[in-house]
C-alpha positions in Angstrom: 0.0 0.0 0.0 2.9 2.3 0.7 4.3 1.8 -2.8 0.9 2.5 -4.4 0.5 5.8 -2.5 4.1 6.8 -3.4 3.4 6.1 -7.1 0.1 8.1 -7.1 1.9 11.0 -5.5 4.6 10.8 -8.1 2.2 10.7 -11.0 0.5 13.9 -9.9 3.6 15.9 -10.0 3.6 18.6 -12.8 5.0 17.3 -16.1 7.8 19.9 -16.0 9.0 18.3 -12.7 8.7 14.7 -13.7 10.1 14.8 -17.3 12.0 18.1 -17.5 10.8 21.3 -19.0 8.8 21.2 -22.2 10.5 22.2 -25.4 10.4 26.0 -25.6 8.6 25.8 -29.0 5.7 23.7 -27.5 5.6 25.7 -24.3 5.1 28.9 -26.2 2.5 27.2 -28.4 0.5 26.1 -25.3 0.7 29.5 -23.7 -0.9 31.0 -26.9 -3.5 28.3 -27.4 -4.4 27.1 -23.9 -2.4 28.7 -21.0 -4.6 27.0 -18.4 -3.1 23.7 -19.5 -0.1 24.2 -17.1 -2.4 24.5 -14.1 -4.1 21.2 -14.6 -3.0 17.9 -12.9 -1.3 15.2 -15.0 -4.5 13.2 -15.6 -6.3 16.2 -16.9 -3.4 17.2 -19.2 -3.4 13.6 -20.7 -7.1 13.6 -21.2 -6.8 16.9 -23.1 -3.9 15.7 -25.2 -5.7 12.5 -26.4 -9.0 14.3 -27.0 -7.6 17.6 -28.2 -10.0 19.7 -30.2 -9.0 19.9 -33.8 -8.8 23.7 -33.7 -6.4 23.5 -30.7 -4.3 20.9 -32.4 -4.1 23.0 -35.6 -3.0 26.1 -33.7 -0.4 24.2 -31.7 1.1 22.6 -34.8 0.9 26.0 -36.5 2.9 27.6 -33.6 5.5 24.8 -33.5 6.2 24.9 -37.2 6.6 28.7 -37.0 9.0 28.5 -34.0 11.0 25.5 -35.3 11.3 26.4 -39.0 10.2 30.0 -39.3 7.3 28.9 -41.6 3.9 30.5 -41.4 1.0 28.1 -42.1 -2.5 29.8 -42.3 -4.6 26.7 -42.9 -4.5 22.9 -42.5 -3.8 22.6 -46.2 -0.7 24.8 -45.7 0.5 22.5 -42.9 0.0 19.4 -45.1 2.0 21.0 -47.9 4.8 21.9 -45.5 4.9 18.4 -44.0 5.0 16.9 -47.5 8.2 18.9 -48.2 9.9 17.8 -45.0 12.8 15.4 -45.0 13.8 13.0 -42.2 15.6 15.7 -40.3 12.6 18.1 -40.3 10.1 15.3 -39.4 12.3 14.2 -36.5 12.6 17.8 -35.2 8.8 18.3 -35.4 7.9 14.8 -34.0 10.3 15.2 -31.1 8.6 18.4 -30.0 5.0 17.2 -30.8 5.3 14.0 -28.8 4.9 16.1 -25.6 1.5 17.2 -27.0 0.4 13.8 -28.1 1.8 11.1 -25.8 0.8 9.8 -22.4 2.6 8.6 -19.3 6.2 8.8 -18.1 7.6 8.3 -21.6 4.9 10.3 -23.5 4.0 7.1 -25.3 2.0 7.6 -28.5 0.4 4.8 -30.4 0.6 5.8 -34.1 -2.4 3.6 -35.0 -6.1 4.1 -35.6 -8.4 3.4 -32.6 -12.1 2.8 -32.7 -14.2 5.9 -32.7 -14.6 7.3 -29.2 -11.6 5.4 -27.8 -8.2 6.7 -26.8 -5.1 5.2 -25.4 -6.2 6.0 -21.9 -9.0 3.5 -22.3 -6.4 0.7 -22.1 -4.2 0.2 -19.2 -1.9 -2.5 -20.6 -0.7 -3.5 -24.1 -2.7 -6.7 -23.5 -6.0 -4.8 -23.2 -5.4 -2.8 -26.4 -4.1 -5.8 -28.4 -6.9 -8.2 -27.2 -9.5 -5.5 -28.1 -8.0 -5.0 -31.6 -7.7 -8.8 -32.1 -11.4 -9.3 -31.3 -12.4 -6.4 -33.7 -10.3 -7.7 -36.5 -11.5 -11.3 -36.1 -15.1 -10.2 -36.0 -14.6 -8.1 -39.2 -13.1 -11.2 -41.0 -16.0 -13.3 -39.8 -18.5 -10.8 -41.1 -16.8 -10.5 -44.5 -16.3 -14.3 -44.8 -19.0 -16.2 -42.8 -17.1 -19.5 -43.1 -14.0 -17.9 -41.5 -12.9 -19.7 -38.3 -12.1 -17.2 -35.5 -8.6 -17.7 -34.2 -7.8 -17.8 -30.5 -5.9 -14.9 -29.0 -2.2 -15.5 -28.6 -0.9 -12.0 -29.0 -1.5 -10.1 -32.2 0.9 -7.1 -32.3 2.6 -7.0 -35.7 4.9 -4.0 -36.2 2.5 -1.6 -34.6 3.8 1.9 -34.9 4.5 4.0 -31.8 6.6 6.9 -30.6 8.1 7.5 -27.1 11.0 8.9 -25.2 13.6 6.4 -24.0 15.8 7.9 -21.2 14.8 11.3 -22.5 15.6 10.6 -26.1 12.9 10.6 -28.8 12.4 7.3 -30.6 10.1 5.9 -33.3 9.1 2.4 -32.3 7.6 -0.8 -33.6 5.8 -3.3 -31.3 5.7 -6.9 -32.4 5.0 -10.4 -31.1 8.0 -12.8 -31.2 6.1 -15.1 -33.5 5.5 -12.2 -35.9 9.1 -11.1 -35.6 10.4 -14.6 -36.7 7.7 -14.7 -39.4 8.9 -11.4 -40.9 12.5 -12.7 -41.0 11.3 -15.9 -42.7 9.3 -13.9 -45.2 12.3 -11.8 -46.2 14.7 -14.9 -46.3 12.2 -16.9 -48.3 11.7 -14.2 -50.9 15.5 -14.0 -51.3 15.7 -17.8 -51.7 12.9 -17.8 -54.3 14.7 -15.1 -56.3 17.8 -17.3 -56.3 15.9 -20.4 -57.4 13.9 -18.6 -60.2 15.2 -15.2 -61.0 12.4 -12.7 -61.6 11.4 -9.1 -61.3 8.4 -6.8 -60.9 7.7 -4.1 -63.4 5.0 -1.4 -63.4 1.7 -2.6 -65.0 -0.2 -0.5 -67.5 -2.7 0.8 -64.9 0.0 1.6 -62.3 -0.2 5.2 -61.0 -3.6 5.9 -62.5 -6.2 7.7 -60.4 -9.3 5.9 -59.2 -11.7 7.6 -56.8 -9.7 9.4 -54.1 -6.6 7.2 -54.5 -3.9 5.9 -56.9 -3.7 2.4 -58.3 -0.6 0.4 -57.3 -0.1 -2.3 -59.8 3.0 -4.4 -60.8 3.5 -7.2 -63.2 5.7 -10.3 -62.7 8.4 -11.1 -65.3 10.4 -14.4 -65.0 11.6 -15.1 -68.6 8.7 -17.5 -69.3 8.6 -19.1 -65.9 5.9 -16.8 -64.5 3.4 -19.7 -63.8 6.1 -21.7 -62.0 7.2 -18.9 -59.8 3.6 -17.9 -59.0 3.0 -21.5 -57.9 6.3 -21.5 -55.8 5.2 -18.3 -54.1 1.7 -19.7 -53.4 3.2 -22.8 -51.7 5.7 -20.6 -49.9 2.9 -18.4 -48.5 0.9 -21.6 -47.4 4.1 -22.8 -45.7 4.6 -19.5 -44.0 1.0 -19.4 -42.8 1.4 -22.9 -41.2 4.7 -22.0 -39.6 3.3 -18.7 -38.2 0.5 -20.6 -36.5 3.0 -23.1 -35.1 5.3 -20.4 -33.8 2.4 -18.6 -32.1 1.4 -21.8 -30.4 5.1 -22.4 -29.4 5.7 -19.0 -27.9 2.3 -18.9 -26.2 3.0 -22.2 -24.6 6.4 -21.2 -23.3 5.0 -18.1 -21.7 8.4 -16.6 -21.3 7.1 -13.1 -20.3 10.0 -11.5 -22.0 10.7 -8.3 -24.0 13.4 -8.2 -26.6 14.7 -4.9 -28.0 16.4 -4.3 -31.3 17.9 -0.9 -32.0 17.5 -0.1 -35.8 18.4 3.6 -35.5 19.9 5.4 -38.4 20.8 9.0 -39.0 17.7 11.2 -38.3 15.7 8.0 -37.7 16.1 6.8 -34.0 14.1 3.5 -34.1 13.6 0.8 -31.5 11.7 -2.5 -32.1 10.1 -4.0 -29.0 9.4 -7.7 -29.4 7.1 -9.4 -26.9 7.4 -13.1 -26.3 3.7 -13.8 -25.6 0.6 -12.4 -24.1 2.0 -12.6 -20.5 4.5 -10.0 -21.5 1.8 -7.7 -22.9 -0.2 -8.1 -19.6 2.9 -6.9 -17.7 3.5 -3.6 -19.6 1.4 -0.5 -19.1 1.2 2.3 -21.6 1.7 5.0 -19.0 4.8 3.2 -17.5 6.0 1.6 -20.7 9.8 1.6 -20.2 9.6 1.1 -16.5 7.6 -2.1 -17.1 9.6 -3.3 -20.0 13.0 -3.1 -18.4 12.6 -5.9 -15.8 11.4 -8.2 -18.7 14.3 -7.5 -21.1 15.9 -10.7 -22.4 18.7 -11.6 -24.7 17.5 -11.2 -28.3 19.9 -14.1 -29.2 17.1 -16.4 -28.0 15.1 -15.3 -31.0 18.1 -15.8 -33.3 18.2 -19.5 -32.4 14.6 -19.8 -33.5 15.2 -17.8 -36.7 18.1 -20.0 -37.7 16.1 -23.2 -37.1 13.2 -22.0 -39.2 15.4 -20.6 -42.0 17.2 -23.9 -42.4 13.9 -25.8 -42.6 12.5 -23.2 -45.0 15.5 -23.4 -47.4 15.1 -27.2 -47.6 11.4 -26.8 -48.2 11.8 -24.3 -51.0 14.6 -26.2 -52.7 12.5 -29.4 -52.7 9.3 -27.6 -53.7 11.0 -25.7 -56.6 12.4 -29.0 -58.0 9.0 -30.5 -57.8 7.3 -27.6 -59.6 9.9 -27.4 -62.4 9.6 -31.1 -63.0 5.9 -31.8 -62.5 3.8 -28.6 -62.4 1.4 -28.0 -65.3 0.6 -24.3 -65.6 -2.6 -25.1 -67.5 -4.2 -26.5 -64.3 -3.1 -23.7 -62.0 -5.7 -22.9 -59.4 -7.9 -19.8 -60.1 -7.1 -16.8 -57.9 -9.1 -13.7 -57.8 -7.2 -10.7 -59.0 -7.0 -7.9 -56.4 -6.7 -4.2 -57.1 -4.6 -2.1 -54.7 -5.6 1.5 -54.4 -3.5 3.8 -52.1 -5.8 6.5 -50.6 -4.7 10.1 -50.8 -2.7 11.0 -47.7 -2.6 7.4 -46.5 1.2 7.6 -46.0 1.4 11.0 -44.4 1.9 9.6 -40.9 4.6 7.1 -41.8 7.3 9.3 -40.3 
């Protein structure tokens, strides 16, 4: 009980005391837009930040851009055009300041993902609560779209979910991923490289690539493999089936081990400080709160070499599978009886990639 009271008292300290003074650009912006903000307790400040009125958010961004870069934006459209011209350095400078106006908790954690209407990050205490809610939503959506779809049990679903936070006071972009998904992503990359070695091929722009449709742009590429297009398509189909099976097996494996571990991989480059957080299973998600993200992660940090062992094991098995499967396809596959697959059209909505940085 004593520890609980101490933490509550700590959380109610002004943000300038707990985390250091706000960036001068943001402090000036708040003083212009909502000076009362600095008189509120932490909880009220967080509720305001995650539910900030659009007009206040625009005025804050307007002031920050003016202070940081000397650029005057009069409308939202102006801000969008300015952001579109930014490079990595400018995006980093802006995002580092803006995180204090968007994040929650000790690390000003910000989840750069869409939430259901009416929900904010403060509606979820732990990563588990958020991830389970999202899993249920996604599975229900799949069931509604395809009635015969069998809903999958929850075993942790985070897959390179985007976030931003301060780690020891330093701004970082972040990705959150389950261990099974992390291994899966490495197998996907390794498998594509192996397939390219087995049957050289390339993708070229299709005739309709780049054309406008509705409020988006068509993304379309055509496969070229020097006459072996049906064979490589069949190899890719079997590869994806294999990956899907291994992904489910890995999810079951990690879930059964219940390691309750967090692995960290620093992928930072110049003007792109990036940390990947890999969670072993749902017990790790249950132990990490959004508002105390780094404080909860640190006791769970494990050696990422544990994952490298699994990746090596799976890569060796994948290489053998692809080599055998490729030989079988080249010797026995009849492209005339290839299974029918519905052609999909990919349309990238205008502005869909604006929040990537």
